[in-house]
C-alpha positions as a Markdown table, in Angstrom:
| # | Residue | x | y | z |
|---|---|---|---|---|
| 1 | Met | 0.0 | 0.0 | 0.0 |
| 2 | Thr | 1.6 | 3.3 | -1.1 |
| 3 | His | 0.9 | 6.8 | 0.2 |
| 4 | Pro | 2.1 | 10.0 | -1.2 |
| 5 | Gly | 4.8 | 10.0 | 1.4 |
| 6 | Asp | 6.7 | 7.6 | -0.7 |
| 7 | Ile | 7.1 | 10.2 | -3.5 |
| 8 | Thr | 8.7 | 13.6 | -3.4 |
| 9 | Arg | 6.7 | 16.8 | -3.1 |
| 10 | Arg | 7.7 | 17.9 | -6.7 |
| 11 | Gln | 6.3 | 14.5 | -8.1 |
| 12 | Leu | 3.2 | 14.9 | -5.9 |
| 13 | Met | 2.4 | 18.4 | -7.1 |
| 14 | Arg | 3.0 | 17.3 | -10.7 |
| 15 | Arg | 0.8 | 14.5 | -10.5 |
| 16 | Ile | -1.9 | 16.7 | -8.8 |
| 17 | Ala | -1.6 | 19.3 | -11.8 |
| 18 | Met | -1.8 | 16.5 | -14.4 |
| 19 | Thr | -4.6 | 14.4 | -13.0 |
| 20 | Ala | -7.1 | 16.6 | -11.4 |
| 21 | Leu | -9.0 | 17.6 | -14.5 |
| 22 | Ala | -7.4 | 15.2 | -16.8 |
| 23 | Ala | -8.6 | 16.3 | -20.2 |
| 24 | Gly | -11.3 | 18.6 | -18.8 |
| 25 | Pro | -11.6 | 22.4 | -19.3 |
| 26 | Gly | -9.0 | 24.6 | -17.7 |
| 27 | Ala | -6.7 | 21.4 | -17.1 |
| 28 | Gly | -5.9 | 22.5 | -13.6 |
| 29 | Leu | -7.0 | 22.1 | -9.9 |
| 30 | Leu | -9.8 | 23.9 | -8.3 |
| 31 | Ala | -12.5 | 24.3 | -5.6 |
| 32 | Ala | -13.2 | 23.6 | -1.9 |
| 33 | Cys | -14.9 | 25.3 | 1.0 |
| 34 | Ala | -13.1 | 26.8 | 4.0 |
| 35 | Thr | -11.4 | 23.8 | 5.4 |
| 36 | Ala | -7.9 | 22.7 | 5.2 |
| 37 | Gly | -6.6 | 19.1 | 4.9 |
| 38 | Thr | -5.2 | 17.1 | 7.8 |
| 39 | Gly | -2.0 | 15.6 | 7.2 |
| 40 | Ala | 0.4 | 12.9 | 8.7 |
| 41 | Gly | 1.6 | 12.3 | 12.1 |
| 42 | Ala | 2.4 | 10.0 | 14.9 |
| 43 | Pro | 0.5 | 6.7 | 15.6 |
| 44 | Leu | -3.0 | 7.0 | 17.1 |
| 45 | Ala | -3.3 | 6.9 | 20.8 |
| 46 | Ser | -6.6 | 5.1 | 20.4 |
| 47 | Pro | -7.2 | 3.1 | 17.2 |
| 48 | Ala | -10.0 | 4.1 | 14.8 |
| 49 | Ala | -12.5 | 1.4 | 14.0 |
| 50 | Ser | -11.6 | -0.7 | 10.9 |
| 51 | Leu | -14.4 | -2.6 | 9.0 |
| 52 | Pro | -13.9 | -5.9 | 7.5 |
| 53 | Ala | -14.0 | -6.1 | 3.7 |
| 54 | Ser | -16.6 | -8.1 | 1.9 |
| 55 | Ala | -15.9 | -10.6 | -0.8 |
| 56 | Asn | -18.5 | -9.1 | -3.2 |
| 57 | Pro | -16.8 | -6.2 | -5.2 |
| 58 | Ala | -20.2 | -4.7 | -5.8 |
| 59 | Asn | -20.8 | -4.5 | -2.0 |
| 60 | Pro | -17.2 | -4.4 | -0.7 |
| 61 | Phe | -18.1 | -3.2 | 2.9 |
| 62 | Gly | -21.1 | -5.6 | 3.2 |
| 63 | Val | -23.7 | -3.0 | 3.6 |
| 64 | Asp | -27.1 | -4.0 | 4.9 |
| 65 | Ala | -29.4 | -2.7 | 2.2 |
| 66 | Ala | -32.2 | -2.3 | 4.7 |
| 67 | Lys | -30.3 | -0.3 | 7.2 |
| 68 | Pro | -31.0 | 3.4 | 7.4 |
| 69 | Leu | -28.3 | 6.0 | 6.7 |
| 70 | Glu | -27.9 | 9.5 | 8.3 |
| 71 | Val | -26.0 | 12.1 | 6.4 |
| 72 | Val | -25.2 | 15.6 | 7.9 |
| 73 | Ile | -23.9 | 18.3 | 5.4 |
| 74 | Phe | -22.3 | 21.6 | 6.1 |
| 75 | Ser | -24.5 | 24.0 | 4.1 |
| 76 | Gly | -21.9 | 26.7 | 3.2 |
| 77 | Gly | -20.5 | 27.7 | -0.3 |
| 78 | Tyr | -21.6 | 24.4 | -1.9 |
| 79 | Gly | -25.1 | 24.3 | -0.3 |
| 80 | Asp | -26.4 | 20.8 | 0.3 |
| 81 | Ala | -28.4 | 20.1 | -2.9 |
| 82 | Tyr | -25.4 | 18.0 | -4.2 |
| 83 | Ala | -25.9 | 15.5 | -1.4 |
| 84 | Arg | -29.7 | 15.4 | -1.6 |
| 85 | Thr | -30.1 | 15.2 | -5.3 |
| 86 | Val | -26.8 | 13.4 | -6.4 |
| 87 | His | -25.1 | 11.3 | -3.8 |
| 88 | Glu | -28.0 | 10.3 | -1.7 |
| 89 | Glu | -30.1 | 9.5 | -4.9 |
| 90 | Leu | -27.0 | 7.4 | -6.1 |
| 91 | Tyr | -27.0 | 5.4 | -2.7 |
| 92 | Lys | -30.9 | 4.9 | -2.9 |
| 93 | Lys | -30.4 | 3.7 | -6.5 |
| 94 | Glu | -28.0 | 1.0 | -5.2 |
| 95 | Phe | -30.1 | 0.1 | -2.2 |
| 96 | Pro | -33.7 | 0.6 | -3.3 |
| 97 | Gly | -36.2 | 1.4 | -0.5 |
| 98 | Val | -33.4 | 2.5 | 2.0 |
| 99 | Thr | -34.3 | 5.4 | 4.3 |
| 100 | Ile | -31.8 | 8.4 | 4.5 |
| 101 | Lys | -32.1 | 11.0 | 7.0 |
| 102 | His | -30.6 | 14.3 | 5.6 |
| 103 | Thr | -29.6 | 17.2 | 7.7 |
| 104 | Ala | -28.1 | 20.5 | 6.4 |
| 105 | Thr | -26.5 | 22.9 | 9.0 |
| 106 | Gln | -23.8 | 25.5 | 9.5 |
| 107 | Glu | -23.5 | 24.6 | 13.1 |
| 108 | Ile | -21.5 | 21.3 | 12.6 |
| 109 | Gly | -19.5 | 21.2 | 15.9 |
| 110 | Thr | -22.4 | 22.7 | 18.0 |
| 111 | Gln | -24.9 | 20.2 | 16.8 |
| 112 | Leu | -22.8 | 17.1 | 16.4 |
| 113 | Arg | -20.2 | 17.1 | 19.0 |
| 114 | Pro | -22.7 | 16.4 | 21.8 |
| 115 | Arg | -24.3 | 13.6 | 19.6 |
| 116 | Leu | -20.9 | 11.9 | 19.2 |
| 117 | Ile | -20.1 | 12.1 | 22.9 |
| 118 | Gly | -23.6 | 10.9 | 23.6 |
| 119 | Gly | -23.3 | 7.8 | 21.4 |
| 120 | Asp | -25.9 | 9.1 | 18.7 |
| 121 | Ala | -23.5 | 9.8 | 15.7 |
| 122 | Pro | -24.8 | 10.2 | 12.2 |
| 123 | Asp | -23.1 | 7.9 | 9.7 |
| 124 | Val | -21.6 | 10.5 | 7.2 |
| 125 | Ile | -20.4 | 14.0 | 8.3 |
| 126 | Asn | -19.3 | 16.8 | 6.0 |
| 127 | Asn | -17.0 | 18.3 | 8.8 |
| 128 | Ser | -16.6 | 21.9 | 7.3 |
| 129 | Gly | -17.2 | 25.6 | 8.0 |
| 130 | Pro | -16.1 | 27.9 | 10.9 |
| 131 | Lys | -17.6 | 25.5 | 13.6 |
| 132 | Ser | -16.1 | 22.3 | 12.2 |
| 133 | Met | -15.0 | 19.7 | 14.8 |
| 134 | Asp | -11.4 | 19.0 | 16.0 |
| 135 | Leu | -10.4 | 16.1 | 13.9 |
| 136 | Ala | -7.3 | 15.2 | 16.0 |
| 137 | Ala | -9.5 | 15.1 | 19.2 |
| 138 | Leu | -12.2 | 13.0 | 17.3 |
| 139 | Ala | -9.4 | 10.6 | 16.1 |
| 140 | Ala | -8.1 | 10.2 | 19.7 |
| 141 | Glu | -11.4 | 9.5 | 21.0 |
| 142 | Gly | -12.0 | 6.8 | 18.5 |
| 143 | His | -15.0 | 8.5 | 16.6 |
| 144 | Leu | -13.6 | 8.3 | 13.1 |
| 145 | Ala | -13.9 | 5.2 | 11.0 |
| 146 | Asp | -10.7 | 3.8 | 9.2 |
| 147 | Leu | -11.0 | 4.9 | 5.5 |
| 148 | Ala | -8.2 | 2.5 | 4.4 |
| 149 | Pro | -10.9 | 0.0 | 3.3 |
| 150 | Leu | -12.5 | 2.6 | 1.3 |
| 151 | Phe | -9.2 | 3.6 | -0.6 |
| 152 | Asp | -8.5 | -0.2 | -1.1 |
| 153 | Ala | -12.0 | -1.0 | -2.3 |
| 154 | Pro | -12.8 | -1.4 | -6.0 |
| 155 | Ser | -13.9 | 1.8 | -7.7 |
| 156 | Ile | -17.4 | 2.2 | -8.9 |
| 157 | Asp | -16.3 | 2.9 | -12.5 |
| 158 | Asp | -13.8 | 0.2 | -13.0 |
| 159 | Pro | -13.7 | -2.6 | -10.3 |
| 160 | Ala | -10.3 | -3.6 | -11.5 |
| 161 | Arg | -8.8 | -0.3 | -9.9 |
| 162 | Lys | -8.9 | 0.6 | -6.4 |
| 163 | Val | -10.6 | 3.8 | -5.3 |
| 164 | Arg | -7.0 | 5.2 | -4.3 |
| 165 | Asp | -5.9 | 4.9 | -7.8 |
| 166 | Thr | -8.8 | 7.2 | -9.1 |
| 167 | Val | -8.2 | 10.3 | -7.0 |
| 168 | Thr | -5.7 | 13.0 | -6.9 |
| 169 | Pro | -2.7 | 11.8 | -4.7 |
| 170 | Ala | -3.1 | 14.6 | -2.3 |
| 171 | Val | -6.2 | 13.0 | -1.1 |
| 172 | Leu | -4.2 | 10.2 | 0.4 |
| 173 | Asp | -1.6 | 12.4 | 1.9 |
| 174 | Asn | -4.3 | 14.6 | 3.6 |
| 175 | Ala | -6.4 | 11.6 | 4.7 |
| 176 | Leu | -3.9 | 11.0 | 7.4 |
| 177 | Val | -4.8 | 12.1 | 11.0 |
| 178 | Thr | -2.2 | 10.9 | 13.5 |
| 179 | Gly | -1.1 | 8.2 | 11.2 |
| 180 | Lys | -4.5 | 6.8 | 10.1 |
| 181 | Asp | -6.6 | 7.3 | 6.9 |
| 182 | Leu | -9.6 | 9.1 | 8.6 |
| 183 | Val | -10.7 | 11.9 | 6.4 |
| 184 | Leu | -11.9 | 12.3 | 2.8 |
| 185 | Asn | -11.1 | 15.7 | 1.4 |
| 186 | Tyr | -13.4 | 16.0 | -1.6 |
| 187 | Thr | -12.5 | 19.2 | -3.5 |
| 188 | Val | -9.6 | 21.1 | -4.6 |
| 189 | Ser | -9.1 | 24.8 | -4.0 |
| 190 | His | -6.9 | 27.8 | -4.7 |
| 191 | Arg | -6.6 | 30.3 | -2.0 |
| 192 | Ala | -5.2 | 33.7 | -3.1 |
| 193 | Leu | -6.5 | 37.2 | -3.9 |
| 194 | Trp | -9.7 | 37.4 | -5.9 |
| 195 | Tyr | -10.7 | 40.3 | -8.1 |
| 196 | Asn | -13.0 | 41.5 | -10.7 |
| 197 | Ala | -11.3 | 41.0 | -14.1 |
| 198 | Lys | -13.9 | 43.1 | -16.0 |
| 199 | Leu | -13.4 | 46.1 | -13.7 |
| 200 | Phe | -9.6 | 45.9 | -14.2 |
| 201 | Ala | -10.1 | 45.5 | -18.0 |
| 202 | Ala | -12.5 | 48.5 | -18.0 |
| 203 | Lys | -10.1 | 50.8 | -15.8 |
| 204 | Gly | -6.9 | 49.6 | -17.8 |
| 205 | Trp | -5.5 | 48.4 | -14.5 |
| 206 | Lys | -2.7 | 45.9 | -14.4 |
| 207 | Val | -2.8 | 43.2 | -11.7 |
| 208 | Pro | 0.1 | 44.2 | -9.4 |
| 209 | Glu | 3.0 | 41.9 | -9.2 |
| 210 | Thr | 5.1 | 43.7 | -6.6 |
| 211 | Trp | 4.1 | 45.2 | -3.4 |
| 212 | Gln | 5.0 | 48.8 | -4.7 |
| 213 | Glu | 2.5 | 48.1 | -7.4 |
| 214 | Phe | 0.0 | 46.8 | -5.1 |
| 215 | Thr | 0.2 | 50.0 | -2.8 |
| 216 | Ala | 0.3 | 52.2 | -5.7 |
| 217 | Leu | -3.0 | 50.7 | -7.0 |
| 218 | Gly | -4.3 | 51.2 | -3.5 |
| 219 | Glu | -3.8 | 55.0 | -3.8 |
| 220 | Thr | -5.6 | 55.0 | -7.2 |
| 221 | Ala | -8.4 | 53.0 | -5.9 |
| 222 | Lys | -8.5 | 55.3 | -2.7 |
| 223 | Gly | -9.0 | 58.2 | -5.1 |
| 224 | Glu | -12.1 | 56.7 | -6.5 |
| 225 | Gly | -13.5 | 55.6 | -3.1 |
| 226 | Val | -12.7 | 52.0 | -3.4 |
| 227 | Leu | -10.8 | 49.8 | -0.9 |
| 228 | Leu | -7.7 | 48.1 | -2.1 |
| 229 | Phe | -8.4 | 45.1 | 0.2 |
| 230 | Ala | -10.9 | 43.7 | 2.8 |
| 231 | Tyr | -11.8 | 40.5 | 4.6 |
| 232 | Pro | -14.6 | 39.6 | 6.7 |
| 233 | Gly | -14.1 | 40.2 | 10.5 |
| 234 | Gln | -17.0 | 38.0 | 11.4 |
| 235 | Lys | -17.4 | 34.3 | 10.4 |
| 236 | Gly | -14.4 | 34.6 | 8.2 |
| 237 | Pro | -11.4 | 36.2 | 9.8 |
| 238 | Tyr | -9.4 | 33.0 | 9.2 |
| 239 | Tyr | -9.5 | 34.1 | 5.5 |
| 240 | Gln | -7.1 | 36.7 | 6.5 |
| 241 | Leu | -5.1 | 34.3 | 8.8 |
| 242 | Trp | -4.5 | 32.1 | 5.8 |
| 243 | Asn | -3.7 | 35.1 | 3.7 |
| 244 | Val | -0.9 | 36.1 | 6.3 |
| 245 | Leu | 0.5 | 32.6 | 6.6 |
| 246 | Tyr | 0.7 | 32.1 | 2.8 |
| 247 | Thr | 2.3 | 35.5 | 2.4 |
| 248 | Ala | 4.9 | 34.4 | 4.9 |
| 249 | Ala | 5.6 | 31.2 | 3.0 |
| 250 | Lys | 6.0 | 33.3 | -0.1 |
| 251 | Ile | 8.6 | 35.5 | 1.7 |
| 252 | Gly | 10.5 | 32.6 | 3.5 |
| 253 | Gly | 9.6 | 29.5 | 1.6 |
| 254 | Asn | 7.3 | 26.5 | 2.7 |
| 255 | Gln | 9.5 | 25.8 | 5.5 |
| 256 | Val | 7.8 | 28.6 | 7.4 |
| 257 | Ile | 4.5 | 26.7 | 7.2 |
| 258 | Leu | 6.1 | 23.3 | 8.1 |
| 259 | Asp | 7.7 | 24.9 | 11.3 |
| 260 | Ile | 4.4 | 26.3 | 12.4 |
| 261 | Asp | 2.7 | 23.0 | 11.8 |
| 262 | Asn | 5.4 | 21.2 | 13.8 |
| 263 | Leu | 5.3 | 23.5 | 16.6 |
| 264 | Val | 9.0 | 24.3 | 16.1 |
| 265 | Asp | 10.4 | 26.8 | 18.7 |
| 266 | Asn | 10.0 | 30.5 | 17.5 |
| 267 | Ala | 8.2 | 29.6 | 14.2 |
| 268 | Trp | 5.6 | 32.4 | 14.8 |
| 269 | Thr | 8.2 | 35.0 | 15.7 |
| 270 | Ala | 10.4 | 34.2 | 12.5 |
| 271 | Gly | 11.3 | 37.1 | 10.1 |
| 272 | Pro | 9.1 | 36.0 | 7.3 |
| 273 | Met | 6.0 | 35.7 | 9.7 |
| 274 | Lys | 6.7 | 39.1 | 11.3 |
| 275 | Arg | 7.1 | 40.8 | 7.9 |
| 276 | Ala | 3.8 | 39.2 | 6.4 |
| 277 | Val | 1.9 | 40.5 | 9.4 |
| 278 | Thr | 3.4 | 43.9 | 9.2 |
| 279 | Val | 2.7 | 44.6 | 5.4 |
| 280 | Trp | -0.9 | 43.3 | 5.6 |
| 281 | Ala | -1.6 | 45.4 | 8.8 |
| 282 | Glu | -0.1 | 48.4 | 6.9 |
| 283 | Val | -2.4 | 47.8 | 4.1 |
| 284 | Gln | -5.4 | 47.5 | 6.3 |
| 285 | Ala | -4.5 | 50.8 | 8.2 |
| 286 | Thr | -3.9 | 52.6 | 4.9 |
| 287 | Tyr | -6.3 | 51.2 | 2.4 |
| 288 | Gly | -8.8 | 49.3 | 4.5 |
| 289 | Asp | -12.0 | 50.1 | 6.5 |
| 290 | Lys | -12.6 | 48.8 | 10.1 |
| 291 | Ala | -16.3 | 48.7 | 9.3 |
| 292 | Tyr | -15.5 | 45.4 | 7.6 |
| 293 | Phe | -14.6 | 43.9 | 11.0 |
| 294 | Gly | -18.4 | 43.9 | 11.7 |
| 295 | Leu | -19.3 | 42.1 | 8.4 |
| 296 | Asp | -19.5 | 38.3 | 7.8 |
| 297 | His | -18.1 | 36.7 | 4.6 |
| 298 | Thr | -21.3 | 37.1 | 2.6 |
| 299 | Gln | -21.8 | 40.8 | 3.3 |
| 300 | Thr | -18.1 | 41.4 | 2.5 |
| 301 | Gln | -18.4 | 39.5 | -0.7 |
| 302 | Ile | -21.4 | 41.5 | -1.7 |
| 303 | Lys | -19.3 | 44.6 | -1.2 |
| 304 | Gln | -16.7 | 43.3 | -3.6 |
| 305 | Leu | -19.5 | 42.5 | -6.1 |
| 306 | Gln | -20.5 | 46.2 | -5.9 |
| 307 | Asn | -16.9 | 47.0 | -6.8 |
| 308 | Lys | -16.3 | 48.6 | -3.4 |
| 309 | Val | -13.4 | 46.2 | -2.7 |
| 310 | Leu | -10.7 | 45.3 | -5.2 |
| 311 | Phe | -9.0 | 42.4 | -3.7 |
| 312 | Tyr | -10.4 | 39.7 | -1.4 |
| 313 | Pro | -8.4 | 36.7 | 0.3 |
| 314 | Val | -10.5 | 33.6 | -0.2 |
| 315 | Gly | -10.6 | 30.3 | -2.1 |
| 316 | Ser | -12.0 | 29.2 | -5.3 |
| 317 | Trp | -15.3 | 28.2 | -3.8 |
| 318 | Val | -16.4 | 32.0 | -3.6 |
| 319 | Glu | -17.5 | 32.0 | -7.2 |
| 320 | Asn | -20.3 | 29.5 | -6.6 |
| 321 | Glu | -21.1 | 30.8 | -3.3 |
| 322 | Met | -22.0 | 34.1 | -5.0 |
| 323 | Ala | -23.3 | 33.1 | -8.2 |
| 324 | Lys | -26.8 | 34.2 | -7.5 |
| 325 | Asp | -25.6 | 37.6 | -6.7 |
| 326 | Thr | -23.0 | 38.0 | -9.2 |
| 327 | Pro | -23.9 | 40.9 | -11.7 |
| 328 | Glu | -23.0 | 41.0 | -15.4 |
| 329 | Asp | -20.2 | 43.4 | -15.0 |
| 330 | Phe | -18.4 | 41.2 | -12.4 |
| 331 | Glu | -15.9 | 38.2 | -13.5 |
| 332 | Tyr | -14.0 | 36.5 | -10.8 |
| 333 | Ala | -10.3 | 36.0 | -11.3 |
| 334 | Ile | -7.4 | 34.9 | -9.2 |
| 335 | Ala | -4.3 | 37.1 | -8.4 |
| 336 | Pro | -1.2 | 35.6 | -6.5 |
| 337 | Ile | 0.1 | 37.4 | -3.6 |
| 338 | Pro | 2.5 | 40.2 | -4.9 |
| 339 | Glu | 6.2 | 40.1 | -4.5 |
| 340 | Val | 6.7 | 41.5 | -0.9 |
| 341 | Thr | 10.6 | 42.0 | -0.4 |
| 342 | Gly | 12.1 | 42.0 | -3.8 |
| 343 | Ser | 13.9 | 38.7 | -2.8 |
| 344 | Asp | 11.0 | 36.4 | -1.7 |
| 345 | Ala | 11.9 | 32.8 | -1.6 |
| 346 | Met | 9.1 | 31.9 | -3.9 |
| 347 | Pro | 8.5 | 34.0 | -7.2 |
| 348 | Tyr | 5.6 | 36.0 | -8.2 |
| 349 | Gly | 2.9 | 33.6 | -9.3 |
| 350 | Ala | 3.3 | 31.0 | -6.5 |
| 351 | Ile | -0.2 | 30.2 | -5.2 |
| 352 | Gln | -1.7 | 27.9 | -2.6 |
| 353 | Val | -3.4 | 24.8 | -3.8 |
| 354 | Gly | -4.8 | 22.2 | -1.5 |
| 355 | Val | -7.4 | 19.7 | -1.1 |
| 356 | Gly | -10.4 | 20.3 | 1.3 |
| 357 | Glu | -14.0 | 20.0 | 2.3 |
| 358 | Asn | -13.5 | 17.1 | 4.6 |
| 359 | Phe | -15.9 | 14.2 | 4.9 |
| 360 | Val | -15.8 | 11.5 | 7.8 |
| 361 | Val | -17.6 | 8.3 | 8.6 |
| 362 | Ala | -18.5 | 7.9 | 12.3 |
| 363 | Ala | -16.9 | 4.8 | 13.7 |
| 364 | Lys | -19.7 | 4.5 | 16.3 |
| 365 | Gly | -22.7 | 5.3 | 14.1 |
| 366 | Arg | -25.4 | 2.9 | 13.2 |
| 367 | Asn | -24.2 | 2.2 | 9.7 |
| 368 | Pro | -20.5 | 2.7 | 9.1 |
| 369 | Gln | -20.6 | 0.3 | 6.3 |
| 370 | Gly | -23.1 | 2.4 | 4.6 |
| 371 | Gly | -21.1 | 5.5 | 5.3 |
| 372 | Leu | -18.0 | 4.1 | 3.6 |
| 373 | Glu | -20.2 | 3.0 | 0.6 |
| 374 | Tyr | -21.7 | 6.6 | 0.5 |
| 375 | Leu | -18.2 | 7.9 | 0.2 |
| 376 | Arg | -17.3 | 5.4 | -2.6 |
| 377 | Leu | -20.2 | 6.7 | -4.6 |
| 378 | Met | -19.3 | 10.3 | -4.0 |
| 379 | Leu | -15.9 | 9.2 | -5.6 |
| 380 | Ser | -17.4 | 7.7 | -8.6 |
| 381 | Lys | -17.1 | 9.7 | -11.8 |
| 382 | Glu | -21.0 | 10.3 | -11.8 |
| 383 | Gly | -21.0 | 11.5 | -8.3 |
| 384 | Ala | -18.1 | 13.8 | -8.8 |
| 385 | Arg | -19.2 | 15.2 | -12.2 |
| 386 | Arg | -22.6 | 15.9 | -11.1 |
| 387 | Phe | -21.3 | 17.7 | -8.0 |
| 388 | Thr | -19.1 | 19.8 | -10.2 |
| 389 | Glu | -22.1 | 20.6 | -12.5 |
| 390 | Leu | -24.1 | 21.8 | -9.6 |
| 391 | Thr | -21.4 | 23.6 | -7.6 |
| 392 | Lys | -19.0 | 24.7 | -10.3 |
| 393 | Asn | -16.2 | 23.4 | -8.3 |
| 394 | Val | -13.9 | 20.4 | -9.2 |
| 395 | Thr | -13.5 | 17.4 | -7.0 |
| 396 | Val | -10.5 | 15.2 | -6.4 |
| 397 | Val | -11.7 | 12.5 | -8.8 |
| 398 | Asn | -9.4 | 12.2 | -11.7 |
| 399 | Gly | -11.1 | 13.2 | -15.2 |
| 400 | Ala | -14.6 | 13.6 | -13.6 |
| 401 | Ala | -14.8 | 17.3 | -14.8 |
| 402 | Glu | -14.1 | 16.4 | -18.4 |
| 403 | Gly | -16.7 | 18.0 | -20.6 |
| 404 | Val | -18.1 | 20.2 | -17.7 |
| 405 | Asp | -18.5 | 24.0 | -18.5 |
| 406 | Leu | -16.6 | 25.7 | -15.8 |
| 407 | Pro | -17.0 | 29.3 | -15.0 |
| 408 | Ala | -14.5 | 32.1 | -15.7 |
| 409 | Gly | -13.0 | 32.2 | -12.1 |
| 410 | Leu | -12.4 | 28.6 | -12.1 |
| 411 | Lys | -10.7 | 28.8 | -15.5 |
| 412 | Ser | -8.6 | 31.6 | -14.2 |
| 413 | Ala | -7.3 | 29.6 | -11.3 |
| 414 | Ala | -6.4 | 26.7 | -13.6 |
| 415 | Arg | -4.3 | 29.1 | -15.7 |
| 416 | Ala | -2.8 | 30.5 | -12.5 |
| 417 | Gln | -1.8 | 27.0 | -11.3 |
| 418 | Asp | -0.2 | 26.2 | -14.9 |
| 419 | Arg | 1.7 | 29.4 | -14.6 |
| 420 | Ala | 2.9 | 28.5 | -11.0 |
| 421 | Gly | 4.2 | 25.2 | -12.0 |
| 422 | Gln | 6.1 | 23.8 | -9.1 |
| 423 | Asn | 5.9 | 27.0 | -7.1 |
| 424 | Ile | 3.0 | 25.8 | -4.9 |
| 425 | Ile | 2.6 | 27.2 | -1.4 |
| 426 | Thr | 1.9 | 24.4 | 0.9 |
| 427 | Glu | -1.3 | 24.1 | 2.9 |
| 428 | Ala | -1.1 | 24.8 | 6.7 |
| 429 | Arg | -2.4 | 21.8 | 8.7 |
| 430 | Phe | -2.5 | 23.0 | 12.1 |
| 431 | Glu | -6.1 | 24.0 | 11.6 |
| 432 | Gly | -7.0 | 20.4 | 11.7 |
| 433 | Trp | -4.2 | 19.2 | 14.1 |
| 434 | Tyr | -4.4 | 21.9 | 16.7 |
| 435 | Lys | -7.8 | 23.6 | 16.5 |
| 436 | Glu | -7.4 | 25.5 | 19.6 |
| 437 | Leu | -4.3 | 27.3 | 18.1 |
| 438 | Phe | -6.1 | 27.9 | 14.8 |
| 439 | Asp | -9.1 | 29.3 | 16.6 |
| 440 | Tyr | -6.9 | 31.6 | 18.7 |
| 441 | Gly | -5.2 | 32.8 | 15.5 |
| 442 | Thr | -8.6 | 33.8 | 14.0 |
| 443 | Glu | -9.2 | 35.9 | 17.1 |
| 444 | Gln | -5.8 | 37.6 | 17.2 |
| 445 | Ile | -5.8 | 38.4 | 13.4 |
| 446 | Asn | -8.6 | 40.8 | 13.9 |
| 447 | Val | -6.9 | 42.4 | 16.9 |
| 448 | Val | -3.7 | 43.0 | 15.1 |
| 449 | Met | -5.4 | 44.1 | 11.8 |
| 450 | Ala | -7.5 | 46.6 | 13.8 |
| 451 | Gly | -4.3 | 48.1 | 15.1 |
| 452 | Arg | -5.0 | 47.1 | 18.7 |
| 453 | Ile | -1.7 | 45.4 | 18.9 |
| 454 | Thr | 1.4 | 45.4 | 17.0 |
| 455 | Pro | 2.6 | 42.8 | 14.5 |
| 456 | Asp | 5.4 | 41.9 | 16.9 |
| 457 | Glu | 2.8 | 41.4 | 19.7 |
| 458 | Phe | 0.6 | 39.2 | 17.4 |
| 459 | Cys | 3.5 | 36.9 | 16.8 |
| 460 | Ala | 4.5 | 36.8 | 20.3 |
| 461 | Arg | 1.0 | 35.9 | 21.3 |
| 462 | Met | 0.8 | 33.2 | 18.7 |
| 463 | Gln | 4.1 | 31.7 | 19.7 |
| 464 | Lys | 3.0 | 31.7 | 23.4 |
| 465 | Lys | -0.1 | 29.8 | 22.3 |
| 466 | Ala | 1.9 | 27.3 | 20.1 |
| 467 | Asp | 4.3 | 26.7 | 23.1 |
| 468 | Asp | 1.3 | 26.1 | 25.4 |
| 469 | Val | 0.1 | 23.4 | 22.9 |
| 470 | Lys | 3.4 | 21.8 | 22.6 |
| 471 | Lys | 3.7 | 21.6 | 26.3 |
| 472 | Asp | 0.2 | 20.2 | 26.7 |
| 473 | Asp | 0.6 | 16.2 | 27.1 |
| 474 | Ser | -3.0 | 15.8 | 26.5 |
| 475 | Val | -2.8 | 17.0 | 22.9 |
| 476 | Thr | -1.6 | 14.5 | 20.5 |
| 477 | Lys | 1.4 | 16.0 | 18.6 |
| 478 | Gln | 1.7 | 15.5 | 14.7 |
| 479 | Thr | 4.7 | 16.2 | 12.4 |
| 480 | Arg | 5.2 | 16.8 | 8.6 |
| 481 | Asn | 8.3 | 17.0 | 6.4 |
| 482 | Arg | 6.8 | 18.4 | 3.3 |
């Protein structure tokens, strides 16, 4: 059994770029919704449940066709129609007469954490959004079913191939939580700065490649009563935390992210991190508006659609999320983070690409076998293609987007990845590994961006919190080397 840990990062990213869309439009990677992957680490303190395989390739998990299934979906940028009208219908087609209980919510952790603790777990959980559950904690408590049988099962489309051979390799790398395959990340995303290509074309503006060009455009925009940059201070400050982290990686290289994830001493107070926080705090102070700290992500995105904001730090799910509100004169496009220092470790054009939108099967649910089969159906070409048709976001299933008409923003992201080549900013994983640290970061980013503390104080506070996590023996530690 081979995981991406057996190949180099360069080989991994090349395989991702070559396979995610196969021959489909845009030939690149795209999609996701506000959740990072998970990543590898030390052995589990408490083993996850592993289900025995069936000898029947058509029913590899031995699903009881009469047993009900419960599915809980995070109703965010993707909505939940894809689950109701595609994946659940595929499951019902396979097991006629089965009863599926469907719940859509934006309160994943609030609603489900008590249920898991109380022994009333749903079978399939889309653990996404700002109130997602701590995956490392769930793993340590034995709540997550082992997905290795899923990855080793025959694929729906070609039983001669395993499921693991039909998906983007990063899926397997990011399935790992404390050394076990416990999470399925279903979509591919690009996180960068998003802007209105039609507005830039109409104004004759060039997308800035250096920080000097970026701030110069800020002066021009200010003269027209437009903000250079904004992010949502409510229900979305982590967008800006991501933006700062990936700016730091651009300045100092991906080792900056690896050190933060690995709880390396002084990782948060390193020079690239301080510089990234400083330049963005300066942009906020000079070209931002504190009123946006009171807005949520949807309200901020509406402001951008009204051309009141030029650049917005978010992932490629935003285009579908705002599809119903997007006017004719707005066309989403992606912009890499501008060159900050003149000698950044990564060149202009480097962007962050990752898998996300995680799904888990509850080990202690009533029908974990059905949960695994549900995920296998999600990973069929039909399940993935129809998801893309509904959400305009690409999944991790190789070639499933072939022939699907993708929107302009998604095509822009594909072109950006093509230009980036091997210059891919790695995805920070401490969001899934150490949720307490990540949640603290989403609080403190608002504080520093509002000017209530200095960038040095922000970095010191984050380092203190990281040190506390590192010293806490009750927290399972994880590591990565790429």
